[in-house]
C-alpha positions in Angstrom: -35.9 272.7 -100.1 -38.5 273.6 -97.4 -39.0 271.4 -94.3 -42.6 270.9 -95.3 -41.4 269.6 -98.7 -38.9 267.3 -96.9 -41.6 265.8 -94.7 -44.0 265.3 -97.6 -41.3 263.6 -99.7 -40.1 261.4 -96.8 -43.6 260.1 -96.3 -44.0 259.5 -100.0 -40.7 257.6 -100.0 -41.9 255.3 -97.3 -45.0 254.5 -99.3 -43.0 254.1 -102.5 -40.6 251.6 -100.9 -43.5 249.7 -99.4 -45.3 249.0 -102.7 -42.0 248.1 -104.5 -41.2 245.5 -101.8 -44.8 244.1 -102.1 -44.3 243.9 -105.9 -41.1 242.0 -105.7 -42.5 239.6 -103.1 -45.3 238.7 -105.4 -45.3 235.8 -107.8 -45.4 238.0 -110.9 -44.4 241.7 -110.6 -46.0 242.8 -113.9 -49.4 241.2 -113.1 -49.2 242.4 -109.6 -48.6 246.1 -110.7 -51.6 245.8 -113.0 -53.7 244.4 -110.2 -52.6 247.1 -107.8 -53.4 249.9 -110.3 -56.8 248.4 -110.7 -57.5 248.4 -107.0 -56.2 251.9 -106.7 -58.7 253.0 -109.3 -61.6 251.1 -107.6 -60.8 252.1 -103.9 -60.4 255.8 -104.6 -63.2 256.2 -107.1 -65.8 257.3 -104.5 -63.5 260.0 -103.1 -62.6 261.3 -106.6 -66.3 261.5 -107.6 -67.0 263.4 -104.4 -64.3 266.0 -104.9 -65.1 266.8 -108.5 -66.9 270.2 -107.8 -63.7 271.4 -106.1 -61.3 270.4 -108.8 -59.7 273.0 -111.2 -59.4 271.8 -114.8 -57.4 273.5 -117.5 -56.1 272.3 -120.9 -52.6 272.2 -119.5 -53.8 270.1 -116.6 -55.4 267.5 -118.9 -52.5 267.3 -121.3 -50.1 266.7 -118.4 -52.3 264.0 -117.1 -52.3 262.1 -120.4 -48.5 262.6 -120.9 -47.5 261.9 -117.4 -49.9 258.9 -117.1 -48.4 257.3 -120.1 -44.9 257.7 -118.7 -46.0 256.4 -115.3 -47.5 253.3 -117.0 -44.3 252.7 -118.9 -42.3 253.2 -115.7 -44.5 250.6 -113.9 -44.0 248.1 -116.7 -40.3 248.6 -117.0 -39.7 248.4 -113.2 -41.8 245.2 -112.9 -39.8 243.6 -115.7 -36.6 244.7 -113.9 -37.9 242.9 -110.7 -38.7 239.8 -112.8 -35.0 239.5 -113.7 -33.2 240.9 -110.6 -33.3 241.9 -107.0 -34.9 245.0 -105.5 -31.7 246.2 -103.9 -30.1 246.5 -107.4 -33.0 247.2 -109.8 -34.8 249.7 -107.7 -31.8 251.9 -106.9 -30.8 252.0 -110.5 -34.3 252.9 -111.5 -34.3 255.8 -109.0 -30.7 256.8 -109.2 -30.8 259.1 -112.2 -31.9 262.5 -110.8 -29.2 263.9 -113.1 -31.7 263.2 -115.9 -34.2 265.5 -114.2 -31.5 268.1 -113.8 -30.8 267.9 -117.5 -34.4 268.3 -118.4 -34.8 271.2 -116.0 -31.6 272.9 -117.2 -32.7 272.5 -120.8 -36.3 273.6 -120.4 -36.1 276.3 -117.7 -32.4 277.1 -117.4 -32.3 276.2 -113.7 -29.3 274.5 -112.2 -29.0 273.0 -108.7 -26.6 274.6 -106.1 -23.2 273.1 -105.5 -24.4 271.2 -102.4 -27.4 269.9 -104.3 -25.3 268.7 -107.2 -22.9 267.0 -104.8 -25.8 265.3 -103.1 -27.1 264.0 -106.5 -23.7 262.7 -107.4 -23.4 260.9 -104.1 -26.8 259.3 -104.6 -25.8 258.1 -108.0 -22.4 256.7 -106.7 -24.1 254.9 -103.9 -26.6 253.3 -106.3 -23.9 252.0 -108.5 -22.0 250.5 -105.5 -25.1 248.6 -104.4 -24.9 245.7 -107.0 -21.5 244.6 -105.6 -21.2 241.9 -103.0 -17.6 242.8 -102.3 -15.1 245.5 -103.4 -13.2 243.6 -106.0 -12.9 243.2 -109.8 -14.5 239.8 -109.7 -17.8 238.2 -110.6 -19.4 239.2 -107.3 -17.7 242.6 -107.3 -17.4 245.2 -110.0 -18.2 243.2 -113.1 -19.9 244.4 -116.2 -22.4 241.5 -116.1 -23.7 242.8 -112.8 -24.8 246.0 -114.7 -25.2 244.9 -118.3 -28.1 242.5 -117.9 -31.9 242.5 -118.6 -32.8 243.7 -115.1 -30.5 246.7 -115.3 -31.6 247.6 -118.8 -35.3 247.6 -117.7 -34.3 249.6 -114.6 -32.5 252.2 -116.8 -35.7 252.5 -118.9 -37.7 253.0 -115.7 -35.2 255.7 -114.7 -35.8 257.5 -118.0 -39.6 257.4 -117.6 -39.2 258.6 -114.0 -37.4 261.7 -115.2 -40.0 262.3 -117.9 -43.1 262.1 -115.7 -41.4 264.1 -112.9 -40.8 267.0 -115.1 -44.3 266.8 -116.5 -45.7 266.7 -113.0 -43.7 269.8 -112.1 -45.2 271.6 -115.1 -48.7 270.5 -114.0 -48.1 271.6 -110.4 -46.8 275.0 -111.5 -50.0 275.4 -113.6 -52.3 274.9 -110.7 -53.7 278.4 -109.9 -53.5 279.9 -106.4 -56.4 278.3 -104.6 -57.4 277.6 -101.1 -55.2 274.9 -99.5 -58.0 272.4 -99.5 -58.8 273.0 -103.2 -55.1 272.7 -104.2 -54.9 269.4 -102.3 -58.0 268.0 -103.9 -56.8 269.1 -107.4 -53.5 267.4 -106.8 -55.1 264.1 -105.6 -57.5 264.2 -108.6 -54.5 264.7 -110.9 -52.7 261.6 -109.5 -55.8 259.5 -109.7 -56.4 260.3 -113.4 -52.7 259.8 -114.0 -53.0 256.3 -112.5 -56.0 255.6 -114.7 -53.8 256.4 -117.7 -51.0 254.2 -116.3 -53.5 251.4 -115.8 -54.5 251.6 -119.5 -50.8 251.2 -120.5 -50.4 248.2 -118.1 -53.6 246.6 -119.3 -52.4 246.8 -122.9 -48.9 245.5 -122.1 -50.3 242.6 -120.0 -52.9 241.7 -122.7 -50.1 241.4 -125.3 -47.9 239.4 -122.9 -50.9 237.3 -121.7 -49.9 237.9 -118.0 -51.7 235.8 -115.4 -53.7 237.5 -112.6 -53.3 235.3 -109.5 -56.2 235.7 -107.0 -53.9 235.0 -104.0 -52.2 238.3 -104.7 -55.4 240.3 -104.2 -54.9 241.4 -100.5 -51.3 242.6 -101.2 -52.4 244.3 -104.4 -55.2 246.1 -102.6 -52.7 247.5 -100.1 -50.3 248.5 -102.8 -53.2 250.1 -104.7 -54.0 252.2 -101.7 -50.4 253.3 -101.3 -50.0 254.3 -104.9 -52.2 257.3 -104.8 -50.9 258.5 -101.4 -47.3 258.3 -102.6 -47.7 260.3 -105.8 -50.1 262.8 -104.3 -47.6 263.7 -101.6 -44.9 264.2 -104.3 -47.2 266.4 -106.4 -48.0 268.6 -103.4 -44.3 269.0 -102.7 -43.7 270.0 -106.3 -46.0 272.9 -106.0 -43.6 274.8 -103.8 -40.2 273.1 -104.1 -37.8 272.7 -107.1 -38.3 269.5 -109.1 -34.6 268.5 -109.1 -34.5 268.6 -105.3 -37.9 266.9 -104.8 -37.1 264.0 -107.1 -33.6 263.6 -105.7 -34.6 263.8 -102.1 -37.3 261.2 -102.8 -34.4 258.8 -103.4 -34.5 258.2 -99.7 -36.9 255.4 -100.7 -33.8 253.7 -102.1 -32.4 253.5 -98.6 -35.6 252.1 -97.2 -36.3 249.6 -100.0 -32.7 248.4 -100.3 -32.2 248.0 -96.5 -35.5 246.0 -96.1 -34.9 244.0 -99.2 -31.4 243.0 -98.1 -32.7 241.8 -94.7 -36.1 240.5 -95.6 -35.9 239.2 -99.2 -32.2 238.6 -100.0 -30.9 238.0 -96.5 -27.4 239.4 -97.1 -25.4 242.1 -95.4 -22.6 242.7 -98.0 -20.3 245.6 -97.1 -20.7 247.4 -100.5 -24.5 247.4 -100.1 -24.1 249.0 -96.7 -21.6 251.6 -98.1 -24.0 252.3 -101.0 -26.8 253.0 -98.6 -24.6 255.3 -96.5 -23.6 257.3 -99.6 -27.2 257.7 -100.6 -28.2 258.8 -97.1 -25.4 261.4 -97.1 -26.5 262.6 -100.5 -30.1 263.0 -99.2 -28.9 265.1 -96.3 -26.9 267.4 -98.6 -30.0 267.9 -100.9 -32.3 268.4 -97.9 -30.0 271.2 -96.6 -29.3 272.8 -100.0 
């Protein structure tokens, strides 16, 4: 993985962790995600209209937008439901801890397998994520107990992981299909892709919230606007990284957002410093370093 890719993904991870923490801190994660997607569409609309003459469209590009946007929308919905029933330090790592799903997709579709170091890094990330739900190392209710994993929050988080793997592979296909253009045109085409992807995700969220009759609290507007601004930046950075770097490594390295989100959540939201949580974060960080050097 290139150092340019590492920098782009690290910045994206910070953005990603930020909006997840804002979502959990809100009164209703599902309604908040819908509101944030709305503001993302509104705030970036002038920029998107301005750059249209520079955007390269193709049938593959448009198909990927529709497919990936639907998966992103289902990811947002699943993750917000996971937050509704559980903590960020558990739900978010599980939702982001399945790079092995991406490896499976890539191996099946393109016959590409990660190196030994890359695979070890992925396994360490997954191990660390499954250590995180424990409050102590013991076969007790607050340690390794099935109920800490087999619950509504974890089920929704697993679904979010599945949708993450799907839209990540689709995004790699879209990135690979962008022709060799000037750097500025490639950047604008990537930003436009993520914007239209978010529009599709917003449609999915609107339909879900309409059926569930989710409220839309006005007091959440300032935070939703901030999250909406972060959305596009986060996913644009990832798509740019996918243009030149392998999807398995980009998606796996992006899991550094788990370290950021889990650490901040433990200190700020959950106010706990359980040893297994710290060990889990350390394992994830080690896995990230292995992937970055692979």
